[in-house]
Each structure stands twice: as C-alpha cells, then as structure tokens.
C-alpha positions, 0 to 999 in steps of 0.5 A: 718178390724173391720166391713167388708162387701164382696161386690163382689167375682169372682172365676176366672170366675167360679162363681160370687158374689155381694151384690146388695144393698151394690153395689148401696150403694157404687156406684159400677156398677158391669160389669161381663164382665169388668176386676174387681178385684177378691175380693171387701170388704167394711170396714164400720168402716174406710170407705174404699174400699179394692180391692183384686187381687189374684196372681194365677189369674191375676198376682200382681197389678203392675202399669198397673193394678193400673191405670185400677183399678183407672180408674174403680173406680175413681167415687167412694167416698170412700178410695180405698186400692189395695191389692195383695193376694199371697198364699205363701211367695215364691210367693211374692218374685218371683214377688216383683219387679212387685208390684206397689208402694202404693199398699198393699201385703197379704200372706196366709202363714202370715195372720195377717201382710200385706206388704206396698209398699212405706213407706212414709206414714208409715215411723217413729219410732215404739213403740215395746212391747217386751212382746208381742213378738211371738215365 
C-alpha cells in the first residue's frame, strides 16, 4: 500500500478504534455490534478498501464469510480487497482448503508477500530479475 489509512480496528471485542471522518468519507456505517472485519484499511493511492480478518479471531475468510462481507459493504463505491491474516505459515497450511477464492492471504512470517486465491487475474508470465534475488 502506498498511502494507507487505518479506518477501523477491532481487537477481538476488547478495544475498538475507528476514524469517524474516514468512515463518513467512505460511506461506512460502523455498527460495533455487527460482524465487522478485524481491520479496515483504505489505500488512498489506489482507492481500495482492504478488509482484514485475523485467523485467530474468527477463522479464515471462507465462502460464507466472503458473502457476509460483500453484503455488509455492498453500498461502498470503492474496490474491496478481502484478506485473511495468519501468524504463521503452518496456520495457513492447515486452513488453506477453507479459504474463499478471490481473497488474499497475508502471513506475518512472510510480511512482504501475499498469496492470491485464484490466478485468473494474475495469470501470465513473470519477468524475474535474478539480480534482486534474496538469500
């Protein structure tokens, strides 16, 4: 993300933060009793809204949860990105078969990479620069 703004954070029901000004700007109605995602981030540069679910709080974004989130944010005029966040790669591997297609995966152990579930929009050859390979 080039220009992220944290719009909402829910710490598993203990603490909640939301930016009221950004919620109004994005046409969000924050109902603290609804099943909001754990984190909402707006990327101003791309005009994308990232909806993060922490695996440890509610599990991965499966087909049922994806539908719930679509319905909850159907009035939003911004592109939605659905992300399940895992702490470890092993947590991801144990739950990979539950994830909905057209969602993303972020793993804290690999913070600079994401996994896209469904390759059709990303399918194509890659130009690899082997000079930038890391060890």
